[in-house]
N, C-alpha and C positions, 0 to 999 in steps of 0.2 A: 504494499500499500504506500502510495506516495505521500509527500509532505503537503499538507493543505494550509492556506492562509485564510485569513477572515476577510470579508468584503467590507466591513465597517472600518472606515480609515481614521476616524478621530477618536480611537480607543485611548482612554486614559485609565490605567489600572487602579487608581484610587477612587474613581467615580463609577466606573462601569464594571459589570460582570457580564461574561458571555459563555454560551454553550453551542455546540454544534452537533449535527446529526449528518453522518456521511454515508453515501451509498446505500440508501434504503429503498426498498421496493414499493414505494407508494407513488401515487399519481402526482406529477409535477403540477398539473392544473389545479388539483384539489389543494395541494400544499401551498400554492400561490395564493388562492382565495382565503384560506385559513390565515396566512401570515398577514395579509392585507387587513383582515378583520381584527386580529388580536393586537396589532400594533397600536401602542398608546394605552393599552389596559394594564392594570395591575396584574401581578402573577395570580393572585387568588381569583380575581374576576375572570381572567383568561382560562384558569382551570375549571371554574364553574361552567363557563361557556362551552368548553370543549367536553366536559362530561355530559352536558345537556345534549351536545351534538351526537355523542355516542349512544345516549339513551333516546334519540330521536324526538327530544323536546325543543331544541334550538336548531334553526336552519342557518347554514353559512351562506350569506349573500354572494352570489356569483355575479361579479360586475364585468369581467372581461370575457370569460369563457361561459357565455350564457345562451348559446344557441341551442334550441330544442330543450331548454330547461324550464320546468314548470313553476308557476307562481306558488309562493307559500304565504301562509296567513300570519306569520310573525311580523310584528310592527317594524316598518323600515326595510323590509326584504321583498323585493319584487321577484326575481329569479332566484332560486336557492336549492340547495341540496343538503344531504347528511352524509358527508364523507367520514365514515366511522373509522376506517383503517388508518387514514391520515391523522385523524383527531387522536387516536390512541397513541400514535407516535409522538404527536405534538405534546401530549400530557406527559409522556416519559421525558421529553426534552425539557419541559418546564420543571419537572422534578430535579433534573440535572442541574438547571440554571439556579434553582433555589438552593440546592446544596452547595454550589459553587459560591453563592452569595453568603451563605451561612459560614463557610469556611474563611472567607475573607472578613468576616465580622460585620457585615452590612445589616441594616434594619430591614427585615423582610416586608414589613408593612408599608414601607415608603418606596419600595422598588416598582419601577414602571418600565414596561418594554418600549424602548426607543428605536430599536431596529429589528425587523424580521426579514431575513433575505432567503429566497429559494433560487437554487440553480440547478440546471440539468447536469446529471452526472455521466457516467459511462453507459454506453448502450451495449447490452448483452445480446449478441445476434445468435439466433438459432433458426432452425426451420422445421417445418412439418412436412413429411413425405406425402405426396398425393399420388393419384392414380396416373398411369402412363408415364412414369418417370419423372414427373413434375414435382416441384417443391413450393410451398408457401412460406415466406419469411415469418418468423415469430420473434419480433425485437422487443426487449424490455429495457425502458430507460430508467435508470436509478436516479435518485434525487438527493441533493445536499440542502440542508436547512441550517440556518444560523440565527440565533436570538441573542440580542444584547439588551440588557437592562441597566437602568440608572437609578440611584437614589434621588428622590425628588423632595 
């Protein structure tokens, strides 16, 4: 596994705490929409929101990738979905971020997510054999997620 850098450029180790999730098999589009939604939230509020997504109580609003996405009855959500797999990975990442902040001695109640970045990772290329000697590609794009929180 190679060496990874963080995308957040103005990192100050006295004010910020960060955590990353590398090469996970979650949807890049779902992860991007979750990251946009939880940016600006406190860690507890983000965790409650994501647990609501996993239990199908809260819908994640889809703002960019919203073609053929049905409307939801949540206030402020036009098109939305319940990306449970990506939400569970984000909950684990929030737990990691919180433990990193606790190790640094930061006040957990005052932490706010200031940056949430999602990048496409490695493409795992495979194929499915078909009839008459043909083959269909089966590609899986892995995803990188980075969270940065700051004491406010």
